[in-house]
N, C-alpha and C positions, 0 to 999 in steps of 0.2 A: 840441592840435588833433587828433592821431592818435586819442586816446581818444574824442573827440567823434564822429569819423568812424566808428570801430568801433561806438560805441553806436548811431549812426544806422543803420548797416548791420544791426546786430542787431535793432533795432526793425522795420525793413523786412522782415527774414526772419520775425519773429514774425507780422507782418501777413499775409505770404504763407501761412504755415502755418495761421493761423486762417481757417477757411472763410468765416466771416461777414464778415471784413474789418475793418480798423481804422476807427473812427469810425462804423461802422454801428450805429445804435441799434435796429434791428429785432430784437426778441427773441421776439415772439409773432406769430402770424398776425393777431390783431386790430390790431397796429400798422400793418399794411399797409392797413387800412381807415380808419385815423384820420388826419385831416389838420387842421392848425391853420388852414387856409384856410377862411374863412367866405364862402359864395356866397349873395348875396341878389338876388332879382329885384324890382327897383323901377324900372319903365320901362327894362328891360334888365338883363342879368346883370352884376354887378360882384363883384370879389374883394377880400377884406379880410384882413389878417394878424391874428395873435393879440392885437396891441396896438390893434386897431380901425381901423387906417389902410388906405386903399385901396392895393392892391399896384401897380396900374398904372392908366393913364388909359383903358384899353380898356373899352368897353361891348359886351357880347356878346349875340347873340340867344339863345344857349343855352350852358350849361355842365353837363356830367354830374357825378355824384359822383366825387371823386378816389379812385383806387385805386392803390396802389403809387406815389403821388405824381404820377399822371397823370390827365387828364380829356379827354374829347371836348368840343370847343367848336365853335360856329358863329359866324362874324363877321356884321357888319351886312348882308352880301349873302347870308347863309345858306350860305356855303361852309364845308365841314367841315375841321377840323384837330385837332391834339392839342397841349395845353399842359401845362406843369408847374406846381407850386405857386408859382413865381416869376413866372408869366405868360409865360414864354419858350416859343417855338414849338418843338415836337418834330417835328411834321409840319406843313408850311406849309398855310395855308388854300388850298383849291382844287386841291391836288395830286391828290386823289382825289375822286370824285363822292360817295362815301358812306363814313363810318367809324363803327364801333360797337365798344363794349367786347366782348371775348370773354374772360371771366374777367378776368385782369389784363393780357391782351394786346389786340390790336385786329384786327378784320377790316375790310379796305378794299376798295373796288370802284372801278376806273377807268372812264373813259368808254366803253371797249370791252367792259365787263362782265366783265373779268378780276378775279378775287378773290385777295387776298393776306392772309397772316397777318403782322402787324407786331410787332416786338419792342419792348422798353421804350425803345429809342433811336429808334424810328420807322422802322427799317430792315426790309426784308422778311426774315422768318424762314423762310417757306416759301411757294412758289407753290401755290395751292389747286386748280390744275387736276388733275382726276382724284383729288381728295382730298376727304373730308368731315370736318367737325368732329363729334366725338362729343359730343352735347348732354347736359348735366346741368342740373338745376333750379337748383342753387346754385353759387356760386363755390367753387373748391377750391384755387386756386394752381397748377394745371396745366391744360394744354390737350392733348387727345388727337386726333390726326388718323388717320382710317381710310383706308388705302391698299389696293391690291389684294392685297399680300402680307404687310403688317405694320401694326401700330399704332405710331405715332410719338408719344412723350410729350415735351412741351415744358414747361420751368419758367416761372415768372412773368416772367422777363426775356427769354424767347424762345429759350433755349438747349435743345438736345435732351438730355433726361435719359436716355432709353433707347429701344430698339426692342423690340417684342414680336412675334415671328413668329406669323402667323395659322395656325390649324389648322381645316380645313374642317369637322371634326366637332364643334368646340367651340361653346359658346354665345357670345353677344355679350360684349364686354369690359364689366366692371362696375367701379364705384368706390364705396367706402364713403363715408359722410358724414364730413366733416372733423371731427376731434376734437383740440382743441389745435392743435399744429403738424403733426399727422400725418393721413395718409389712406392707404388701401390700394387699389391697383388689382388686380383679380382677373381672371384669365383662364386657362382650361384647368387648373383646380384648383391654380393657383400664385398666391401673394399677393406683391405688390411693395409694401413699406412705404416711403412717401415722406415725408421731412421737408421740408415746403414752405418753411421758413425757410432751411435749409442747402442747399436745392435739390439734393437727391440721393436716390437709392434707398438706404436705410440697411440693409435686410435683405430677403432673398427667401426665402419659406417655402412648403413644400408645404401645401396646405389653403386653405380659404376664410375668411380672417381679416377682422375689423374691429377698429377701435380703440375700446376701452371708455372710456378716460380718460387724461389726462396730468397729471403733477405740474407745477403751474404755477410752482414755484420751481426745481426741478431738471428742466428740460424734456427732458432726455435720458431720463427715466424715463416709461414709459407702459405700458398694459396692452392686450394683444391677446386677442381671444377668437374661437374657431372654433365656430360654431353650425350646422354642417352637418347634413344630415338623417341622417347615419350616427351622429351623437352623440345620446345620450339627453338630455344636458345640456351646457352650454357647457364648452369646454376653454380654460383661460386660460394666458397667458404674461406674466409680469412682465419687462419689457425695460429695459435701460439701455445706451446707446451701441451699439444694434443687437445686443446679446447678451442671451441669456435668463438671468435671475437664478433663476427657478424656474417650474415649470409646476404647474397645479392643475386637478383635475376634481371637487373636493369642494365648492367654493363655488358657490352658485347665481348669485352676482354677485361680481366682484372689481373694485374701482374706487378711484380717488383722490377724496377729498372736495375740492370746489372751493376752499373757504375756508381749510382748514388743511392740506390735502395729506396727511392720514392715509390710509393704505391700508386699505380696509375689505373684509372678506369676509362676505357674507351666507350664512347657513346655513338658508335656508328658514324653517321655523318654530322653528328651534333658536337663533335670535339672530343678532346681527351683531357682528363683532369687528374691532378694530384689529390689523393683521398687520405683522410685520417682515420683513426680507429672508430670514430663515431659515424663513419660513412659520409662525412661532409665533403663536398667538392670545393677544394681550396683555390686552385688556379687552373685556368684553361690553358694547356700547353700548346694548343694549336691556334690560339688567338694571335693573329698577325704573325709575329716571330718571337715567341717567348723562349728564353734560355734561363733555366732556373737552378738554384741550389737546393731549395726545398719548397714546400707549399706556400711559404710566406715571404721568401726572399728570391727575387728574380729580376730579370731585365726584359723589356719589351721594345721591339722595333716599332716605333710610331709610324715611320715612313722610310724612304730610302736613305734619309740623311740624319735622322734623329732617334734618340733612345731615351727611355724612361727607366729609372732604377727604383724598384720597390723594396722597402724594408718593413718586415712585419706585416706585409699585405697592403701597406700604404705607400703612395707615391712619395719618394724622398728626394729624387734629383732628376732634372731634365738635362740631358747632354746633347748639345747641338753639334751637327756636322760629324757625328760618329754613329755607327750602327753596330749592333752586337755581332761578334765574330765567334767567340768561344767562352766557355766557363770552366774554371779550375775548381771543381767541387771540393777536392781535398783541402786546398789552400783558401778556398772561398774568395776567388779573384775573378773579375770579369775582364775579358779582352774585347776592346772596341776598336774598329778600324775606321780611319778617316774617310769621309765621303764628300768633302767640299774642297775647293781649290786651296784654302788655307790649311786644311788638315790632310791633304793628299800625301800618301806614303808615310803616314803616321799610325802608330798603334798606342792606344791609351789603356792603362790598367787601373781598374777601380776596385775598391774593397767592397765587401758585402754591405757595409754601412753607407756606401755611396761616396766615399772619399777618393779623390784622384791620388793614386800612388806614384805613377810614373808615366812618362810619354817617351816612346822610342821614335826617332826621326829616321828618314831614309830607309824605311822597311816596307815590304809588301805584306808580310804576315808574321804572326807569332802564335805558335800553338799554345794550348792551355798547359799550365804547369803539370808535370806528370808525377809519378810516385817518387822520383828523385828530386822533385822540386826544381826541375829544369824545363825550359821552354825552347823549342826549335824555332829559330828566327830565319826568315828569308829576306835579304836586303834588296835594294833596288838594282844591284849588280847581279842578282840571281845567285848569290852566295849564301850558303847555309852555315849556321853556327849555333851554339848553345849558350843560353844565359841563365843565371840563377835568380832567386827571388829578390836579390839586391840589384838586379838588372845589370850585372856585370857579365862580360863575355868570359866564358870558362873553357872554350875549346878553340881549335884552329878553325879556319874557314874551309868549306868543302863545296863540291858541285852539288852534293845532296847529302842530307843526314836523315836516316830512317828512324822511326819511332823505337823507343826502348823495348826490349823483350820483356814480356810480363814475367817470364821465368827468372831471368838473371838481372834485369834492370840495365843491361848494357845496350849501347847503340852500335849501329854499323853506319859507315859513311863511305862515299866515293869521291875521289879527286883524280881527274885524269884517268889513267889506266889502273890505278891502285885502289884497293878497298882497305878500310881501316876498322879495327875493333876498338871501341871507346868505352871507358868505364863509367860508373855512375857519377863521377865528378867531372866528366868531360875530357879526361886525359886519354891519349892514345896508348893502347896496349901493344899492338903489333899491326902489321900490314899483310895483305894477301894480293897475289897477282890475279886471282879470280874472285868472283863473288864469294862471300863468306857463307858457309853452310854448317851443318852439324846435326847432332842428335837431340834427344830430349834434355840433355844436361851438359852438352859440350859444344864448342865451336871448332870448325875445321878451316884452317887457312892453308893456302898453297903458296909456297915460295920456290920458284923454279920447279924442280922435280921432287921437292920435299913437302910432305904434309906436316903441318904444325897443328897441335891440338891444345885447346885451353878449356879448363873447367868453367862453369858458370860463376865461380868465385874469382875468375880472372887469373888462375894459376896455370902455368904451362905444364902440360902432362909430359912426364919423362918416359917416353916410349923407348923400347929396345931397338 
């Protein structure tokens, strides 16, 4: 029993130390904008869960988009309130005359025309008397209040991150566009880098920086650049955990690729290279036609008909009569298309080690394997279908198959006059007479005069 108590106390301590908190699934800024709740307006607004069931019996006159798990709603009497994804009241209907989203927080106005900034619990974070909200076009995960002597910066939950003392000779406060989980607040030639997920200022630097990009796997890694008028070209900083790994003023651009997180350095007309933490240039990605998994494993198009496979930076295999087509970086597989008479209408799949895995005959193309480990194949009859990594056909044939949605992982396809919704395994869920549309987390299909809705989990929504 004593050991169990000690273990529990240890886990609680770990949860306290971790800034993100135990059980908190928010890893990226986009997670704050994603909700499993489907809101449909069908003679009133109703809420449905990911299994297609109505969350509560309430019918609302209005529900805004959910952000950070919260939405502004209006009841049948047009009274404003705030609800969460379970349909529970955060701010009771009628407590304020008007409520609107302000980034991830809320601005409320009472019957006496007093305005307040509300936090994520519906409580007053700040009285807005003699204060103005600094407006920006897009949501950033922070709210800045302009007071007489200072700027006050609040995080997405309504806690004050920092105060910035005003200088009468300085320009107005500025904010960079959000990149990944990071943004930069700039004032008086000082940059405050904010991690909106961890809800803290991670570093303060002299200069006017913006965020170039973020590593989407190791989100503590990001690139800053200073493109002030005093610089002839950008000055870059590769950062991790708020510390500088290296600085560079030789690259015309330094950034993480979104899909594979390789760090790339562009050298104007002198090529583009994969770079490591020591600022070493590993592989020139513009050399002929290089398609790469990382800085040491890649394929190179030698000419129109031949390919070289490099393993660990060294030439491993020469493949004749095939040229590079695509790379599946998650599964580390190369797709090569045939370019000679004997390899015409063939696609060969090679492993990262240079081993031939499989060859498809009578095909024009095969896409790289996606997050579902499926590839879209187009055969010589211009029919499309899906195959798995065992190179087995897992779907019907169609006139066209469209890439899987990054949100749901589902595919849409067309055959004749019909459109089809296909799940992650390649199986048909349902059909539509018109092209398949939808919202942020649902699909809309049309069958005759009837609208059919599916959640991104593939569950049919039971509408009234």
